[in-house]
C-alpha positions in Angstrom: 20.6 -31.3 5.0 17.2 -32.2 6.3 14.5 -33.2 3.8 11.4 -30.9 4.0 9.0 -33.7 3.3 9.8 -37.3 4.3 8.9 -38.8 0.9 7.8 -36.1 -1.5 7.4 -38.6 -4.4 4.5 -40.3 -2.6 2.7 -37.1 -1.5 1.8 -36.0 -5.0 2.3 -38.9 -7.4 0.5 -37.4 -10.4 3.0 -34.7 -11.3 5.9 -37.1 -10.5 4.3 -39.7 -12.9 3.8 -37.0 -15.5 7.5 -35.9 -15.4 8.5 -39.6 -15.5 6.4 -40.0 -18.6 8.2 -37.1 -20.2 11.5 -38.7 -19.3 10.3 -42.0 -21.0 9.4 -40.1 -24.2 12.8 -38.4 -24.3 14.6 -41.7 -23.7 12.7 -43.1 -26.7 14.0 -40.3 -28.9 17.1 -40.5 -31.1 19.1 -38.5 -28.6 22.1 -40.5 -27.4 22.0 -41.6 -23.7 25.5 -40.2 -23.0 24.6 -36.9 -24.5 21.4 -36.7 -22.3 23.5 -37.5 -19.2 25.9 -34.7 -20.0 23.0 -32.3 -20.4 21.4 -33.5 -17.2 24.7 -33.3 -15.3 25.5 -29.8 -16.6 22.1 -28.4 -15.7 22.4 -30.0 -12.3 25.8 -28.4 -11.8 24.4 -25.0 -12.6 21.4 -25.5 -10.3 23.5 -27.0 -7.5 21.4 -30.2 -7.2 23.4 -32.8 -5.4 20.8 -35.5 -5.7 20.6 -35.1 -9.5 24.4 -34.8 -9.8 24.8 -38.1 -8.0 22.2 -39.8 -10.1 23.3 -38.5 -13.5 27.1 -38.9 -13.1 26.4 -42.5 -12.0 24.1 -43.0 -15.0 26.7 -41.4 -17.3 29.3 -43.8 -16.1 27.0 -46.7 -16.7 26.4 -45.4 -20.2 30.2 -45.4 -20.9 31.1 -41.8 -20.0 34.6 -41.3 -18.8 35.7 -39.8 -15.5 37.8 -37.1 -17.2 34.8 -35.8 -19.3 32.7 -35.7 -16.2 35.4 -33.8 -14.3 35.8 -31.3 -17.2 32.1 -30.8 -17.8 31.9 -27.5 -15.8 34.7 -26.2 -18.0 33.5 -27.7 -21.3 34.0 -24.5 -23.3 37.8 -24.6 -22.5 38.1 -28.4 -23.1 38.7 -30.3 -26.4 37.0 -33.4 -25.0 33.5 -32.7 -26.4 32.2 -33.1 -29.9 30.6 -30.3 -31.8 27.2 -31.9 -31.3 27.8 -32.2 -27.5 29.1 -28.6 -27.4 25.9 -27.4 -29.1 23.8 -29.3 -26.6 25.7 -28.0 -23.6 25.5 -24.4 -24.9 21.7 -24.8 -25.3 21.5 -26.4 -21.8 23.2 -23.4 -20.3 21.1 -20.9 -22.3 17.8 -22.5 -21.2 18.9 -23.3 -17.6 20.0 -19.6 -17.2 17.0 -18.3 -19.2 16.5 -15.1 -17.3 20.1 -14.1 -18.0 20.4 -15.4 -21.5 17.0 -15.1 -23.2 17.9 -18.2 -25.3 20.1 -16.4 -27.8 19.9 -17.1 -31.5 23.6 -18.0 -31.6 23.0 -21.0 -29.2 19.9 -22.0 -31.2 21.8 -21.8 -34.4 24.3 -24.3 -33.0 21.7 -26.9 -32.2 20.1 -26.3 -35.6 23.4 -27.2 -37.2 23.8 -30.5 -35.2 20.3 -31.7 -34.4 17.2 -32.5 -36.5 14.0 -30.6 -35.7 12.7 -33.5 -33.7 16.0 -33.7 -31.8 15.9 -29.9 -31.1 12.4 -30.3 -29.5 13.4 -33.4 -27.6 16.6 -31.8 -26.4 14.7 -28.7 -25.3 12.2 -30.9 -23.4 15.1 -32.8 -21.8 16.6 -29.6 -20.5 13.2 -28.4 -19.2 12.7 -31.8 -17.5 16.0 -31.8 -15.7 15.5 -28.2 -14.6 12.1 -29.3 -13.1 13.7 -32.3 -11.4 16.5 -30.0 -10.0 14.0 -27.5 -8.6 12.0 -30.3 -7.1 15.0 -32.0 -5.4 16.6 -28.8 -4.2 13.3 -27.3 -3.1 12.3 -30.4 -1.2 15.9 -31.0 0.1 16.0 -34.5 -1.3 19.2 -36.1 0.0 21.5 -38.0 -2.4 22.6 -41.5 -1.5 25.7 -41.8 0.7 27.7 -43.7 -1.9 
């Protein structure tokens, strides 16, 4: 894969800084780091973003995530390894990442209402939006992932 722009992060720093600011705000929320990494990894799987998959599986491991839960993430609906709160977040992640197909169904929103406060619902929704923006940026610009 050949990058489309040598260093797209330097070409237009203002939107990159804005998105990083959003990430900082989300990290300061009450959402657990491991949950956020699962959400980011799952959206990146759906979007086929190798750069983000490399980053977020690495970060998930640093946050204490297990290899098996990372391996099973694409089949989370058939796995008993995820908590009800994580399952609600993953369902919402898929609903918003695949928005044209899903329309963000009430059933998925009802799950996050059951397991997340209103502030957490908003922060989770922004986290999903942010990773989708990063995925589109990295895939669109053909940003290569590190070799190891």
